[in-house]
Biopython code that builds the backbone (N, CA, C, O; Angstrom):
import numpy as np
from Bio.PDB.StructureBuilder import StructureBuilder

atoms = [
    (1, "UNK", "N", (31.834, 2.389, -7.230)),
    (1, "UNK", "CA", (31.274, 1.265, -6.528)),
    (1, "UNK", "C", (30.746, 1.719, -5.111)),
    (1, "UNK", "O", (30.034, 0.966, -4.446)),
    (2, "UNK", "N", (31.076, 2.842, -4.717)),
    (2, "UNK", "CA", (30.676, 3.317, -3.418)),
    (2, "UNK", "C", (29.105, 3.718, -3.447)),
    (2, "UNK", "O", (28.607, 4.177, -4.475)),
    (3, "UNK", "N", (28.443, 3.545, -2.405)),
    (3, "UNK", "CA", (27.007, 3.713, -2.216)),
    (3, "UNK", "C", (26.194, 2.638, -2.868)),
    (3, "UNK", "O", (24.999, 2.807, -3.108)),
    (4, "UNK", "N", (26.824, 1.552, -3.152)),
    (4, "UNK", "CA", (26.255, 0.423, -3.691)),
    (4, "UNK", "C", (25.277, -0.365, -2.755)),
    (4, "UNK", "O", (24.200, -0.772, -3.190)),
    (5, "UNK", "N", (25.665, -0.568, -1.484)),
    (5, "UNK", "CA", (24.967, -1.289, -0.442)),
    (5, "UNK", "C", (23.488, -0.571, -0.326)),
    (5, "UNK", "O", (22.431, -1.178, -0.495)),
    (6, "UNK", "N", (23.598, 0.807, -0.012)),
    (6, "UNK", "CA", (22.285, 1.300, 0.251)),
    (6, "UNK", "C", (21.405, 1.187, -1.013)),
    (6, "UNK", "O", (20.205, 1.020, -0.796)),
    (7, "UNK", "N", (21.780, 1.247, -2.205)),
    (7, "UNK", "CA", (21.014, 1.229, -3.318)),
    (7, "UNK", "C", (20.360, -0.259, -3.516)),
    (7, "UNK", "O", (19.199, -0.450, -3.880)),
    (8, "UNK", "N", (21.261, -1.218, -3.228)),
    (8, "UNK", "CA", (20.841, -2.627, -3.178)),
    (8, "UNK", "C", (19.746, -2.886, -2.133)),
    (8, "UNK", "O", (18.819, -3.674, -2.315)),
    (9, "UNK", "N", (19.930, -2.167, -1.042)),
    (9, "UNK", "CA", (18.928, -2.290, -0.022)),
    (9, "UNK", "C", (17.489, -1.627, -0.411)),
    (9, "UNK", "O", (16.405, -2.114, -0.092)),
    (10, "UNK", "N", (17.648, -0.611, -1.044)),
    (10, "UNK", "CA", (16.462, 0.129, -1.583)),
    (10, "UNK", "C", (15.752, -0.788, -2.626)),
    (10, "UNK", "O", (14.528, -0.913, -2.600)),
    (11, "UNK", "N", (16.467, -1.376, -3.471)),
    (11, "UNK", "CA", (15.906, -2.415, -4.602)),
    (11, "UNK", "C", (15.297, -3.548, -3.790)),
    (11, "UNK", "O", (14.217, -4.005, -4.162)),
    (12, "UNK", "N", (15.899, -4.037, -2.717)),
    (12, "UNK", "CA", (15.329, -5.057, -1.893)),
    (12, "UNK", "C", (14.023, -4.727, -1.376)),
    (12, "UNK", "O", (13.112, -5.554, -1.398)),
    (13, "UNK", "N", (13.869, -3.462, -0.871)),
    (13, "UNK", "CA", (12.638, -2.978, -0.464)),
    (13, "UNK", "C", (11.561, -2.870, -1.439)),
    (13, "UNK", "O", (10.403, -3.206, -1.192)),
    (14, "UNK", "N", (11.991, -2.362, -2.631)),
    (14, "UNK", "CA", (11.027, -2.111, -3.811)),
    (14, "UNK", "C", (10.531, -3.587, -4.115)),
    (14, "UNK", "O", (9.324, -3.793, -4.244)),
    (15, "UNK", "N", (11.383, -4.537, -4.220)),
    (15, "UNK", "CA", (10.982, -5.985, -4.614)),
    (15, "UNK", "C", (9.966, -6.538, -3.531)),
    (15, "UNK", "O", (8.937, -7.137, -3.843)),
    (16, "UNK", "N", (10.355, -6.281, -2.231)),
    (16, "UNK", "CA", (9.512, -6.756, -1.089)),
    (16, "UNK", "C", (8.099, -6.141, -1.177)),
    (16, "UNK", "O", (7.079, -6.807, -1.005)),
    (17, "UNK", "N", (8.113, -4.843, -1.455)),
    (17, "UNK", "CA", (6.748, -4.058, -1.512)),
    (17, "UNK", "C", (6.017, -4.700, -2.768)),
    (17, "UNK", "O", (4.803, -4.899, -2.724)),
    (18, "UNK", "N", (6.751, -5.011, -3.856)),
    (18, "UNK", "CA", (5.915, -5.437, -5.033)),
    (18, "UNK", "C", (5.446, -6.843, -4.781)),
    (18, "UNK", "O", (4.357, -7.176, -5.249)),
    (19, "UNK", "N", (6.183, -7.727, -4.067)),
    (19, "UNK", "CA", (5.700, -9.101, -3.816)),
    (19, "UNK", "C", (4.434, -8.919, -2.810)),
    (19, "UNK", "O", (3.372, -9.502, -3.027)),
    (20, "UNK", "N", (4.612, -8.158, -1.814)),
    (20, "UNK", "CA", (3.408, -7.877, -0.890)),
    (20, "UNK", "C", (2.214, -7.341, -1.593)),
    (20, "UNK", "O", (1.063, -7.670, -1.306)),
    (21, "UNK", "N", (2.569, -6.422, -2.614)),
    (21, "UNK", "CA", (1.375, -5.919, -3.287)),
    (21, "UNK", "C", (0.685, -6.966, -4.131)),
    (21, "UNK", "O", (-0.542, -7.025, -4.209)),
    (22, "UNK", "N", (1.466, -7.755, -4.733)),
    (22, "UNK", "CA", (0.817, -8.828, -5.483)),
    (22, "UNK", "C", (-0.062, -9.805, -4.672)),
    (22, "UNK", "O", (-1.171, -10.181, -5.050)),
    (23, "UNK", "N", (0.548, -10.188, -3.501)),
    (23, "UNK", "CA", (-0.151, -11.058, -2.522)),
    (23, "UNK", "C", (-1.427, -10.478, -2.054)),
    (23, "UNK", "O", (-2.411, -11.210, -1.943)),
    (24, "UNK", "N", (-1.491, -9.160, -1.759)),
    (24, "UNK", "CA", (-2.590, -8.437, -1.362)),
    (24, "UNK", "C", (-3.648, -8.255, -2.552)),
    (24, "UNK", "O", (-4.867, -8.246, -2.377)),
    (25, "UNK", "N", (-2.996, -8.109, -3.808)),
    (25, "UNK", "CA", (-3.975, -7.891, -4.939)),
    (25, "UNK", "C", (-4.794, -9.247, -5.192)),
    (25, "UNK", "O", (-5.942, -9.290, -5.632)),
    (26, "UNK", "N", (-4.036, -10.296, -4.852)),
    (26, "UNK", "CA", (-4.677, -11.688, -5.020)),
    (26, "UNK", "C", (-5.732, -11.928, -3.948)),
    (26, "UNK", "O", (-6.528, -12.862, -4.048)),
    (27, "UNK", "N", (-5.735, -11.093, -2.935)),
    (27, "UNK", "CA", (-6.752, -11.308, -1.833)),
    (27, "UNK", "C", (-6.296, -12.164, -0.815)),
    (27, "UNK", "O", (-7.099, -12.529, 0.043)),
    (28, "UNK", "N", (-5.056, -12.562, -0.781)),
    (28, "UNK", "CA", (-4.618, -13.601, 0.228)),
    (28, "UNK", "C", (-3.707, -13.003, 1.295)),
    (28, "UNK", "O", (-3.174, -13.805, 2.062)),
    (29, "UNK", "N", (-3.471, -11.775, 1.438)),
    (29, "UNK", "CA", (-2.558, -11.170, 2.487)),
    (29, "UNK", "C", (-3.173, -10.426, 3.537)),
    (29, "UNK", "O", (-2.490, -9.606, 4.151)),
    (30, "UNK", "N", (-4.384, -10.606, 3.826)),
    (30, "UNK", "CA", (-5.027, -9.883, 4.844)),
    (30, "UNK", "C", (-4.315, -9.854, 6.247)),
    (30, "UNK", "O", (-4.531, -8.969, 7.074)),
    (31, "UNK", "N", (-3.471, -10.875, 6.435)),
    (31, "UNK", "CA", (-2.742, -10.824, 7.691)),
    (31, "UNK", "C", (-1.534, -9.847, 7.675)),
    (31, "UNK", "O", (-0.841, -9.709, 8.683)),
    (32, "UNK", "N", (-1.292, -9.193, 6.561)),
    (32, "UNK", "CA", (-0.247, -8.149, 6.425)),
    (32, "UNK", "C", (-0.784, -6.801, 6.745)),
    (32, "UNK", "O", (-0.009, -5.858, 6.905)),
    (33, "UNK", "N", (-2.082, -6.660, 6.847)),
    (33, "UNK", "CA", (-2.780, -5.376, 6.986)),
    (33, "UNK", "C", (-2.661, -5.070, 8.501)),
    (33, "UNK", "O", (-3.224, -5.794, 9.322)),
    (34, "UNK", "N", (-1.934, -4.006, 8.862)),
    (34, "UNK", "CA", (-1.868, -3.621, 10.354)),
    (34, "UNK", "C", (-3.165, -3.162, 10.788)),
    (34, "UNK", "O", (-3.827, -2.357, 10.133)),
    (35, "UNK", "N", (-3.555, -3.687, 11.938)),
    (35, "UNK", "CA", (-4.853, -3.292, 12.484)),
    (35, "UNK", "C", (-5.991, -4.272, 12.158)),
    (35, "UNK", "O", (-6.839, -4.567, 13.000)),
    (36, "UNK", "N", (-5.983, -4.795, 10.839)),
    (36, "UNK", "CA", (-7.032, -5.718, 10.620)),
    (36, "UNK", "C", (-6.911, -7.026, 11.135)),
    (36, "UNK", "O", (-7.911, -7.576, 11.597)),
    (37, "UNK", "N", (-5.683, -7.665, 11.115)),
    (37, "UNK", "CA", (-5.478, -8.945, 11.672)),
    (37, "UNK", "C", (-5.503, -8.934, 13.113)),
    (37, "UNK", "O", (-5.608, -10.026, 13.672)),
    (38, "UNK", "N", (-5.422, -7.843, 13.839)),
    (38, "UNK", "CA", (-5.383, -7.765, 15.262)),
    (38, "UNK", "C", (-6.755, -7.353, 15.833)),
    (38, "UNK", "O", (-6.953, -7.258, 17.044)),
    (39, "UNK", "N", (-7.747, -7.101, 14.837)),
    (39, "UNK", "CA", (-9.051, -6.732, 15.281)),
    (39, "UNK", "C", (-9.831, -7.941, 15.680)),
    (39, "UNK", "O", (-9.523, -9.089, 15.358)),
    (40, "UNK", "N", (-10.999, -7.558, 16.498)),
    (40, "UNK", "CA", (-11.880, -8.595, 16.941)),
    (40, "UNK", "C", (-12.677, -9.087, 15.778)),
    (40, "UNK", "O", (-12.760, -8.394, 14.764)),
    (41, "UNK", "N", (-13.314, -10.336, 15.878)),
    (41, "UNK", "CA", (-14.086, -10.865, 14.865)),
    (41, "UNK", "C", (-15.204, -10.023, 14.374)),
    (41, "UNK", "O", (-15.537, -9.974, 13.189)),
    (42, "UNK", "N", (-15.826, -9.296, 15.430)),
    (42, "UNK", "CA", (-16.909, -8.427, 15.059)),
    (42, "UNK", "C", (-16.391, -7.198, 14.181)),
    (42, "UNK", "O", (-17.090, -6.799, 13.249)),
    (43, "UNK", "N", (-15.239, -6.632, 14.458)),
    (43, "UNK", "CA", (-14.761, -5.599, 13.711)),
    (43, "UNK", "C", (-14.375, -6.148, 12.333)),
    (43, "UNK", "O", (-14.611, -5.430, 11.361)),
    (44, "UNK", "N", (-13.846, -7.264, 12.160)),
    (44, "UNK", "CA", (-13.322, -7.813, 10.925)),
    (44, "UNK", "C", (-14.626, -8.061, 10.080)),
    (44, "UNK", "O", (-14.560, -7.964, 8.855)),
    (45, "UNK", "N", (-15.678, -8.342, 10.633)),
    (45, "UNK", "CA", (-16.917, -8.657, 9.764)),
    (45, "UNK", "C", (-17.572, -7.374, 9.279)),
    (45, "UNK", "O", (-18.525, -7.457, 8.504)),
    (46, "UNK", "N", (-17.116, -6.172, 9.694)),
    (46, "UNK", "CA", (-17.527, -4.962, 9.181)),
    (46, "UNK", "C", (-16.832, -4.679, 7.821)),
    (46, "UNK", "O", (-17.354, -3.841, 7.086)),
    (47, "UNK", "N", (-15.807, -5.249, 7.465)),
    (47, "UNK", "CA", (-15.023, -4.908, 6.228)),
    (47, "UNK", "C", (-15.208, -6.068, 5.289)),
    (47, "UNK", "O", (-15.349, -7.223, 5.690)),
    (48, "UNK", "N", (-15.201, -5.688, 3.919)),
    (48, "UNK", "CA", (-15.049, -6.618, 2.873)),
    (48, "UNK", "C", (-13.677, -7.020, 2.762)),
    (48, "UNK", "O", (-12.925, -6.240, 2.178)),
    (49, "UNK", "N", (-13.183, -8.154, 3.242)),
    (49, "UNK", "CA", (-11.823, -8.600, 3.227)),
    (49, "UNK", "C", (-11.076, -8.410, 1.797)),
    (49, "UNK", "O", (-10.013, -7.794, 1.717)),
    (50, "UNK", "N", (-11.675, -8.949, 0.759)),
    (50, "UNK", "CA", (-11.114, -8.946, -0.579)),
    (50, "UNK", "C", (-11.013, -7.557, -1.092)),
    (50, "UNK", "O", (-10.019, -7.288, -1.767)),
    (51, "UNK", "N", (-11.836, -6.703, -0.885)),
    (51, "UNK", "CA", (-11.806, -5.257, -1.414)),
    (51, "UNK", "C", (-10.756, -4.628, -0.492)),
    (51, "UNK", "O", (-9.871, -3.964, -1.031)),
    (52, "UNK", "N", (-10.759, -4.753, 0.718)),
    (52, "UNK", "CA", (-9.550, -4.174, 1.601)),
    (52, "UNK", "C", (-8.246, -4.602, 1.174)),
    (52, "UNK", "O", (-7.327, -3.783, 1.166)),
    (53, "UNK", "N", (-8.049, -5.871, 0.794)),
    (53, "UNK", "CA", (-6.784, -6.429, 0.263)),
    (53, "UNK", "C", (-6.526, -5.704, -1.095)),
    (53, "UNK", "O", (-5.379, -5.365, -1.388)),
    (54, "UNK", "N", (-7.405, -5.502, -1.791)),
    (54, "UNK", "CA", (-7.154, -4.966, -3.179)),
    (54, "UNK", "C", (-6.796, -3.420, -3.050)),
    (54, "UNK", "O", (-5.944, -2.935, -3.795)),
    (55, "UNK", "N", (-7.405, -2.711, -2.169)),
    (55, "UNK", "CA", (-7.105, -1.296, -1.946)),
    (55, "UNK", "C", (-5.668, -1.154, -1.379)),
    (55, "UNK", "O", (-4.853, -0.375, -1.874)),
    (56, "UNK", "N", (-5.411, -1.922, -0.347)),
    (56, "UNK", "CA", (-4.108, -1.782, 0.290)),
    (56, "UNK", "C", (-3.017, -2.331, -0.755)),
    (56, "UNK", "O", (-1.917, -1.790, -0.868)),
    (57, "UNK", "N", (-3.352, -3.283, -1.397)),
    (57, "UNK", "CA", (-2.231, -3.891, -2.469)),
    (57, "UNK", "C", (-2.030, -2.811, -3.469)),
    (57, "UNK", "O", (-0.896, -2.498, -3.830)),
    (58, "UNK", "N", (-3.136, -2.214, -3.944)),
    (58, "UNK", "CA", (-2.845, -1.116, -4.935)),
    (58, "UNK", "C", (-2.069, 0.007, -4.552)),
    (58, "UNK", "O", (-1.234, 0.515, -5.300)),
    (59, "UNK", "N", (-2.339, 0.433, -3.335)),
    (59, "UNK", "CA", (-1.547, 1.528, -2.628)),
    (59, "UNK", "C", (-0.152, 1.074, -2.470)),
    (59, "UNK", "O", (0.741, 1.886, -2.711)),
    (60, "UNK", "N", (0.140, -0.104, -2.100)),
    (60, "UNK", "CA", (1.459, -0.573, -1.841)),
    (60, "UNK", "C", (2.081, -0.812, -3.156)),
    (60, "UNK", "O", (3.306, -0.708, -3.206)),
    (61, "UNK", "N", (1.422, -1.121, -4.254)),
    (61, "UNK", "CA", (2.073, -1.197, -5.526)),
    (61, "UNK", "C", (2.435, 0.188, -6.154)),
    (61, "UNK", "O", (3.413, 0.337, -6.887)),
    (62, "UNK", "N", (1.656, 1.091, -5.844)),
    (62, "UNK", "CA", (2.067, 2.585, -6.143)),
    (62, "UNK", "C", (3.238, 3.012, -5.479)),
    (62, "UNK", "O", (4.157, 3.545, -6.101)),
    (63, "UNK", "N", (3.276, 2.797, -4.124)),
    (63, "UNK", "CA", (4.504, 3.097, -3.308)),
    (63, "UNK", "C", (5.704, 2.345, -3.916)),
    (63, "UNK", "O", (6.751, 2.966, -4.100)),
    (64, "UNK", "N", (5.617, 1.171, -4.206)),
    (64, "UNK", "CA", (6.734, 0.465, -4.787)),
    (64, "UNK", "C", (7.159, 1.098, -6.118)),
    (64, "UNK", "O", (8.363, 1.156, -6.366)),
    (65, "UNK", "N", (6.316, 1.549, -6.943)),
    (65, "UNK", "CA", (6.719, 2.130, -8.107)),
    (65, "UNK", "C", (7.422, 3.402, -7.974)),
    (65, "UNK", "O", (8.347, 3.686, -8.735)),
    (66, "UNK", "N", (6.975, 4.285, -6.919)),
    (66, "UNK", "CA", (7.486, 5.522, -6.723)),
    (66, "UNK", "C", (8.848, 5.329, -6.040)),
    (66, "UNK", "O", (9.789, 6.085, -6.280)),
    (67, "UNK", "N", (8.929, 4.332, -5.211)),
    (67, "UNK", "CA", (10.315, 4.171, -4.653)),
    (67, "UNK", "C", (11.251, 3.505, -5.557)),
    (67, "UNK", "O", (12.454, 3.741, -5.454)),
    (68, "UNK", "N", (10.783, 2.659, -6.471)),
    (68, "UNK", "CA", (11.644, 2.159, -7.555)),
    (68, "UNK", "C", (12.128, 3.321, -8.501)),
    (68, "UNK", "O", (13.274, 3.342, -8.951)),
    (69, "UNK", "N", (11.292, 4.179, -8.746)),
    (69, "UNK", "CA", (11.724, 5.403, -9.568)),
    (69, "UNK", "C", (12.794, 6.174, -8.805)),
    (69, "UNK", "O", (13.827, 6.533, -9.371)),
    (70, "UNK", "N", (12.557, 6.421, -7.560)),
    (70, "UNK", "CA", (13.667, 7.213, -6.788)),
    (70, "UNK", "C", (14.850, 6.463, -6.709)),
    (70, "UNK", "O", (15.916, 7.074, -6.793)),
    (71, "UNK", "N", (14.849, 5.110, -6.546)),
    (71, "UNK", "CA", (16.010, 4.235, -6.445)),
    (71, "UNK", "C", (16.739, 4.329, -7.823)),
    (71, "UNK", "O", (17.936, 4.595, -7.930)),
    (72, "UNK", "N", (15.899, 4.086, -8.860)),
    (72, "UNK", "CA", (16.605, 4.186, -10.264)),
    (72, "UNK", "C", (17.503, 5.429, -10.331)),
    (72, "UNK", "O", (18.676, 5.354, -10.694)),
    (73, "UNK", "N", (16.897, 6.598, -9.960)),
    (73, "UNK", "CA", (17.701, 7.870, -10.076)),
    (73, "UNK", "C", (18.680, 7.977, -8.947)),
    (73, "UNK", "O", (19.248, 9.047, -8.726)),
    (74, "UNK", "N", (18.892, 6.931, -8.239)),
    (74, "UNK", "CA", (19.644, 7.016, -6.949)),
    (74, "UNK", "C", (19.486, 8.339, -6.037)),
    (74, "UNK", "O", (20.379, 8.978, -5.481)),
    (75, "UNK", "N", (18.152, 8.557, -6.041)),
    (75, "UNK", "CA", (17.691, 9.802, -5.193)),
    (75, "UNK", "C", (18.204, 10.993, -5.560)),
    (75, "UNK", "O", (18.116, 11.938, -4.776)),
    (76, "UNK", "N", (18.828, 11.147, -6.820)),
    (76, "UNK", "CA", (19.148, 12.377, -7.326)),
    (76, "UNK", "C", (18.257, 12.642, -8.629)),
    (76, "UNK", "O", (18.749, 12.663, -9.757)),
    (77, "UNK", "N", (17.114, 12.811, -8.406)),
    (77, "UNK", "CA", (16.077, 12.891, -9.545)),
    (77, "UNK", "C", (16.048, 14.222, -10.144)),
    (77, "UNK", "O", (16.470, 15.200, -9.525)),
    (78, "UNK", "N", (15.524, 14.307, -11.428)),
    (78, "UNK", "CA", (15.276, 15.496, -12.041)),
    (78, "UNK", "C", (14.405, 16.426, -11.265)),
    (78, "UNK", "O", (13.634, 15.937, -10.440)),
    (79, "UNK", "N", (14.450, 17.743, -11.448)),
    (79, "UNK", "CA", (13.642, 18.813, -10.642)),
    (79, "UNK", "C", (12.143, 18.443, -10.631)),
    (79, "UNK", "O", (11.503, 18.563, -9.586)),
    (80, "UNK", "N", (11.607, 18.026, -11.690)),
    (80, "UNK", "CA", (10.097, 17.643, -11.721)),
    (80, "UNK", "C", (9.825, 16.474, -10.914)),
    (80, "UNK", "O", (8.718, 16.371, -10.386)),
    (81, "UNK", "N", (10.656, 15.634, -10.765)),
    (81, "UNK", "CA", (10.367, 14.393, -9.842)),
    (81, "UNK", "C", (10.650, 14.599, -8.360)),
    (81, "UNK", "O", (10.055, 13.936, -7.511)),
    (82, "UNK", "N", (11.582, 15.544, -8.043)),
    (82, "UNK", "CA", (12.091, 15.616, -6.693)),
    (82, "UNK", "C", (10.894, 16.127, -5.767)),
    (82, "UNK", "O", (10.942, 15.933, -4.553)),
    (83, "UNK", "N", (9.814, 16.788, -6.371)),
    (83, "UNK", "CA", (8.768, 17.039, -5.364)),
    (83, "UNK", "C", (7.619, 16.178, -5.571)),
    (83, "UNK", "O", (6.791, 16.097, -4.664)),
    (84, "UNK", "N", (7.456, 15.505, -6.678)),
    (84, "UNK", "CA", (6.325, 14.590, -6.972)),
    (84, "UNK", "C", (6.405, 13.398, -6.178)),
    (84, "UNK", "O", (5.356, 12.921, -5.743)),
    (85, "UNK", "N", (7.600, 12.804, -5.908)),
    (85, "UNK", "CA", (7.861, 11.600, -5.134)),
    (85, "UNK", "C", (7.302, 11.715, -3.768)),
    (85, "UNK", "O", (6.381, 10.997, -3.378)),
    (86, "UNK", "N", (7.875, 12.638, -3.036)),
    (86, "UNK", "CA", (7.395, 12.758, -1.522)),
    (86, "UNK", "C", (5.929, 13.092, -1.424)),
    (86, "UNK", "O", (5.263, 12.536, -0.551)),
    (87, "UNK", "N", (5.381, 13.939, -2.235)),
    (87, "UNK", "CA", (3.942, 14.270, -2.205)),
    (87, "UNK", "C", (3.168, 13.104, -2.784)),
    (87, "UNK", "O", (2.014, 12.910, -2.401)),
    (88, "UNK", "N", (3.669, 12.407, -3.581)),
    (88, "UNK", "CA", (2.955, 11.205, -4.169)),
    (88, "UNK", "C", (2.878, 10.124, -3.116)),
    (88, "UNK", "O", (1.858, 9.436, -3.097)),
    (89, "UNK", "N", (3.822, 9.898, -2.251)),
    (89, "UNK", "CA", (3.849, 8.997, -1.210)),
    (89, "UNK", "C", (2.884, 9.304, -0.163)),
    (89, "UNK", "O", (2.131, 8.432, 0.270)),
    (90, "UNK", "N", (2.872, 10.582, 0.291)),
    (90, "UNK", "CA", (1.839, 11.107, 1.253)),
    (90, "UNK", "C", (0.509, 11.040, 0.696)),
    (90, "UNK", "O", (-0.420, 10.661, 1.409)),
    (91, "UNK", "N", (0.305, 11.408, -0.649)),
    (91, "UNK", "CA", (-1.103, 11.348, -1.123)),
    (91, "UNK", "C", (-1.491, 9.843, -1.274)),
    (91, "UNK", "O", (-2.652, 9.534, -1.007)),
    (92, "UNK", "N", (-0.694, 8.975, -1.643)),
    (92, "UNK", "CA", (-1.084, 7.474, -1.719)),
    (92, "UNK", "C", (-1.526, 7.066, -0.368)),
    (92, "UNK", "O", (-2.624, 6.529, -0.225)),
    (93, "UNK", "N", (-0.678, 7.306, 0.705)),
    (93, "UNK", "CA", (-1.096, 6.839, 2.064)),
    (93, "UNK", "C", (-2.419, 7.535, 2.449)),
    (93, "UNK", "O", (-3.285, 6.864, 3.010)),
    (94, "UNK", "N", (-2.610, 8.750, 2.198)),
    (94, "UNK", "CA", (-3.972, 9.349, 2.586)),
    (94, "UNK", "C", (-5.016, 8.648, 1.783)),
    (94, "UNK", "O", (-5.984, 8.227, 2.416)),
    (95, "UNK", "N", (-4.979, 8.450, 0.485)),
    (95, "UNK", "CA", (-5.984, 7.869, -0.281)),
    (95, "UNK", "C", (-6.295, 6.541, 0.141)),
    (95, "UNK", "O", (-7.462, 6.172, 0.270)),
    (96, "UNK", "N", (-5.285, 5.782, 0.371)),
    (96, "UNK", "CA", (-5.498, 4.327, 0.884)),
    (96, "UNK", "C", (-6.218, 4.381, 2.149)),
    (96, "UNK", "O", (-7.205, 3.660, 2.296)),
    (97, "UNK", "N", (-5.843, 5.130, 3.042)),
    (97, "UNK", "CA", (-6.672, 5.292, 4.388)),
    (97, "UNK", "C", (-8.035, 5.703, 4.169)),
    (97, "UNK", "O", (-8.947, 5.144, 4.778)),
    (98, "UNK", "N", (-8.259, 6.686, 3.303)),
    (98, "UNK", "CA", (-9.791, 6.978, 3.091)),
    (98, "UNK", "C", (-10.533, 5.931, 2.460)),
    (98, "UNK", "O", (-11.654, 5.639, 2.875)),
    (99, "UNK", "N", (-9.966, 5.298, 1.422)),
    (99, "UNK", "CA", (-10.566, 4.147, 0.810)),
    (99, "UNK", "C", (-10.891, 2.999, 1.712)),
    (99, "UNK", "O", (-11.963, 2.394, 1.691)),
    (100, "UNK", "N", (-9.854, 2.738, 2.529)),
    (100, "UNK", "CA", (-10.014, 1.599, 3.508)),
    (100, "UNK", "C", (-11.185, 1.796, 4.434)),
    (100, "UNK", "O", (-11.918, 0.862, 4.761)),
    (101, "UNK", "N", (-11.337, 3.010, 4.837)),
    (101, "UNK", "CA", (-12.333, 3.311, 5.864)),
    (101, "UNK", "C", (-13.769, 3.588, 5.230)),
    (101, "UNK", "O", (-14.753, 3.675, 5.964)),
    (102, "UNK", "N", (-13.863, 3.726, 3.819)),
    (102, "UNK", "CA", (-15.136, 3.963, 3.197)),
    (102, "UNK", "C", (-15.635, 2.862, 2.359)),
    (102, "UNK", "O", (-16.594, 2.165, 2.689)),
    (103, "UNK", "N", (-14.958, 2.715, 1.249)),
    (103, "UNK", "CA", (-15.504, 1.737, 0.342)),
    (103, "UNK", "C", (-15.184, 0.222, 0.736)),
    (103, "UNK", "O", (-15.694, -0.698, 0.096)),
    (104, "UNK", "N", (-14.403, 0.016, 1.708)),
    (104, "UNK", "CA", (-14.136, -1.336, 2.115)),
    (104, "UNK", "C", (-15.064, -1.836, 3.137)),
    (104, "UNK", "O", (-15.111, -3.027, 3.446)),
    (105, "UNK", "N", (-15.776, -0.962, 3.641)),
    (105, "UNK", "CA", (-16.827, -1.366, 4.740)),
    (105, "UNK", "C", (-18.033, -2.024, 4.054)),
    (105, "UNK", "O", (-18.481, -1.615, 2.983)),
    (106, "UNK", "N", (-18.519, -3.040, 4.715)),
    (106, "UNK", "CA", (-19.615, -3.756, 4.099)),
    (106, "UNK", "C", (-20.836, -2.895, 4.429)),
    (106, "UNK", "O", (-20.849, -2.157, 5.415)),
    (107, "UNK", "N", (-21.859, -3.008, 3.580)),
    (107, "UNK", "CA", (-23.048, -2.255, 3.752)),
    (107, "UNK", "C", (-23.881, -3.124, 4.750)),
    (107, "UNK", "O", (-23.917, -4.351, 4.652)),
    (108, "UNK", "N", (-24.493, -2.482, 5.637)),
    (108, "UNK", "CA", (-25.308, -3.121, 6.728)),
    (108, "UNK", "C", (-26.332, -4.028, 6.020)),
    (108, "UNK", "O", (-26.910, -3.585, 5.028)),
    (109, "UNK", "N", (-26.574, -5.191, 6.440)),
    (109, "UNK", "CA", (-27.562, -6.160, 5.882)),
    (109, "UNK", "C", (-28.876, -5.994, 6.527)),
    (109, "UNK", "O", (-29.844, -6.625, 6.103)),
    (110, "UNK", "N", (-28.973, -5.163, 7.554)),
    (110, "UNK", "CA", (-30.252, -5.077, 8.188)),
    (110, "UNK", "C", (-30.939, -3.804, 7.757)),
    (110, "UNK", "O", (-30.345, -2.730, 7.847)),
    (111, "UNK", "N", (-32.236, -3.894, 7.269)),
    (111, "UNK", "CA", (-32.892, -2.780, 6.699)),
    (111, "UNK", "C", (-34.190, -2.769, 7.455)),
    (111, "UNK", "O", (-34.828, -3.795, 7.688)),
    (112, "UNK", "N", (-34.573, -1.493, 7.849)),
    (112, "UNK", "CA", (-35.887, -1.221, 8.627)),
    (112, "UNK", "C", (-36.968, -1.169, 7.437)),
    (112, "UNK", "O", (-36.842, -0.449, 6.447)),
    (113, "UNK", "N", (-37.980, -1.982, 7.661)),
    (113, "UNK", "CA", (-39.137, -1.863, 6.817)),
    (113, "UNK", "C", (-40.372, -1.405, 7.535)),
    (113, "UNK", "O", (-41.428, -1.265, 6.918)),
]
sb = StructureBuilder()
sb.init_structure("model")
sb.init_model(0)
sb.init_chain("A")
sb.init_seg("    ")
for serial, (resi, resn, name, xyz) in enumerate(atoms, 1):
    if name == "N":
        sb.init_residue(resn, " ", resi, " ")
    sb.init_atom(name, np.array(xyz, "f"), 0.0, 1.0, " ", f" {name:<3s}", serial, name[0])
structure = sb.get_structure()
C-alpha cells in the first residue's frame, strides 16, 4: 500500500489532462490556452480558434496517454518505454508549438491585385 498517494495523484492528473483535451477538441476551451486568452483582440484574430483548440487538445491527449502509460507501470517501465516516454513528451510539445504557430494562423484575407 505504500506509494499509493503519488500514484493516485498521477491518475488524477491523467484524468484532468484527458478532460481538458476533450474540452479543447470540442473547440470550447480556448480560455485554457496560455498566451491565447491574454492576447489582444488583434492578435487573437490572426489565429483560427477552432483549429488552435484542436491542435492543443490533440497534443494534450497524447500527453495524457503517455503519462497514463507511465503511471500504469508505476514509473518502472520496460526498457523500451523508459526512453520513449520522455522523448515523446518533449517531441509532442515541440510539434504542438510548431503546429500552433503555422497551420493555426489564418491566411491573410487581403490580396494584391
